[in-house]
C-alpha distance (Angstrom), angle and dihedral (degrees) to the residues before:
residue distance angle dihedral
M1 . . .
A2 3.79 . .
A3 3.79 91.2 .
R4 3.77 90.5 53.5
A5 3.77 94.0 48.4
G6 3.78 89.9 47.2
G7 3.81 90.9 49.2
R8 3.80 97.3 52.2
P9 3.79 96.8 66.3
D10 3.81 88.7 50.7
Q11 3.79 90.9 50.7
A12 3.79 91.2 46.5
R13 3.81 90.8 49.3
K14 3.82 91.2 48.8
L15 3.78 90.5 48.8
A16 3.80 90.9 48.1
L17 3.82 90.5 51.3
R18 3.81 90.9 49.4
I19 3.79 91.2 49.2
R20 3.80 91.6 47.6
R21 3.83 91.3 49.7
W22 3.80 91.3 48.0
L23 3.79 92.6 47.5
G24 3.78 89.8 47.2
S25 3.79 91.7 54.2
V26 3.80 90.4 46.4
M27 3.80 89.6 51.1
I28 3.80 91.6 49.6
D29 3.82 90.6 47.8
R30 3.82 90.5 48.4
I31 3.81 92.0 49.5
A32 3.81 91.5 47.7
T33 3.81 90.6 48.1
E34 3.79 92.1 48.8
R35 3.81 90.5 49.2
A36 3.81 91.6 49.6
E37 3.81 91.0 48.5
H38 3.81 89.6 49.5
D39 3.81 91.6 49.8
V40 3.81 93.6 49.3
S41 3.81 92.1 45.3
W42 3.79 90.0 49.2
L43 3.81 90.5 49.3
A44 3.81 92.3 50.0
I45 3.81 92.1 49.6
R46 3.79 98.2 40.8
H47 3.81 100.1 35.5
P48 3.82 110.5 22.4
A49 3.82 90.7 158.4
V50 3.81 89.2 60.4
V51 3.80 91.5 52.5
R52 3.81 90.0 49.2
L53 3.82 90.2 49.8
L54 3.80 90.4 50.7
E55 3.81 90.8 48.7
R56 3.80 93.0 47.7
E57 3.80 96.5 45.9
L58 3.81 103.8 31.6
T59 3.80 109.4 31.5
G60 3.78 110.4 122.6
P61 3.78 139.7 155.8
D62 3.81 95.5 -85.9
G63 3.82 98.7 33.3
D64 3.81 93.6 -135.1
A65 3.81 95.5 123.0
F66 3.81 90.9 48.2
A67 3.82 90.8 49.4
A68 3.81 90.8 49.2
G69 3.79 89.9 48.8
L70 3.81 91.9 50.5
E71 3.79 91.4 49.9
L72 3.79 94.2 49.9
A73 3.81 93.8 41.6
C74 3.81 88.9 53.8
R75 3.80 88.9 51.4
V76 3.80 91.6 50.9
L77 3.79 98.3 42.1
G78 3.82 101.4 24.2
D79 3.80 117.0 150.0
R80 3.80 90.4 -115.2
G81 3.79 92.3 66.5
P82 3.79 132.2 96.5
L83 3.81 95.5 -106.5
G84 3.78 94.6 108.4
S85 3.78 113.3 -175.5
L86 3.80 95.1 -10.4
R87 3.80 113.1 140.5
L88 3.76 123.3 -176.3
D89 3.78 119.0 -142.5
H90 3.80 132.9 -167.9
H91 3.80 93.0 -92.9
A92 3.81 93.8 54.0
L93 3.80 91.5 46.7
A94 3.82 92.4 47.5
A95 3.80 89.2 52.4
G96 3.81 89.2 48.5
M97 3.80 92.2 50.7
A98 3.82 90.6 48.3
G99 3.80 91.2 49.5
V100 3.79 94.2 49.2
R101 3.80 94.2 43.2
G102 3.80 88.3 47.4
G103 3.79 90.2 60.0
R104 3.80 97.1 -109.4
C105 3.79 93.6 128.8
D106 3.79 128.7 111.9
R107 3.81 111.4 -107.7
A108 3.81 92.7 -144.3
M109 3.79 89.9 57.1
V110 3.80 90.9 50.2
R111 3.83 90.5 50.4
S112 3.79 89.8 49.8
L113 3.80 91.0 50.2
R114 3.80 91.2 49.2
D115 3.82 90.0 50.8
Q116 3.80 90.0 52.0
I117 3.80 91.3 47.5
D118 3.81 90.1 51.6
E119 3.81 90.1 53.4
L120 3.81 93.8 55.2
P121 3.81 116.8 102.5
V122 3.81 93.7 -119.1
A123 3.78 132.2 94.5
L124 3.79 111.0 -125.4
T125 3.77 129.5 180.0
S126 3.79 116.9 -125.4
A127 3.83 89.3 -104.1
E128 3.81 90.1 52.8
Q129 3.81 90.9 47.9
D130 3.82 89.5 51.7
A131 3.80 91.3 49.2
V132 3.82 93.6 48.5
A133 3.81 91.9 46.9
T134 3.81 91.0 48.7
V135 3.80 94.5 49.8
I136 3.81 95.1 45.4
A137 3.81 91.0 46.2
A138 3.82 88.0 51.8
I139 3.81 90.6 51.4
I140 3.81 90.3 50.9
W141 3.81 90.0 46.6
S142 3.81 89.3 51.5
V143 3.80 91.9 49.9
F144 3.81 91.5 51.4
D145 3.80 92.0 45.6
A146 3.81 94.2 48.2
S147 3.80 91.7 45.2
A148 3.80 91.1 51.1
R149 3.82 90.9 50.0
D150 3.80 90.5 49.9
L151 3.81 90.7 50.7
L152 3.79 92.3 49.7
A153 3.79 91.8 47.7
A154 3.81 92.6 51.5
């Protein structure tokens, strides 16, 4: 009987540790989900033209390319960055897409984008990877172009 009584507190402690670990992971997942929802909401409010570009260029049957594009666009344009009041419109994004599709894009940037795409927890075809890299490169191009115009105007 003594062995049983002595064993129950250990089992209860182990169970409590398991529950705490599980709750901790749930809390971390919830915080990460809330942050992602905040980032996407912020992107949709601040840069609706970017969201429309992502929808137009990356929408597919499984939505993986669109999700990857949203993630990377939030990284590029996230509200924690130094972009200030910069807002991208359809004209800037069209110019960015034309520049990237015209081959005027830095190869090192494209490699970096492809590395980031590979690290995402989604399975993309090579065509989807190309599309995501093209769109995100165009967004970066548009940011640089708009920033340069703002500097020249100031």
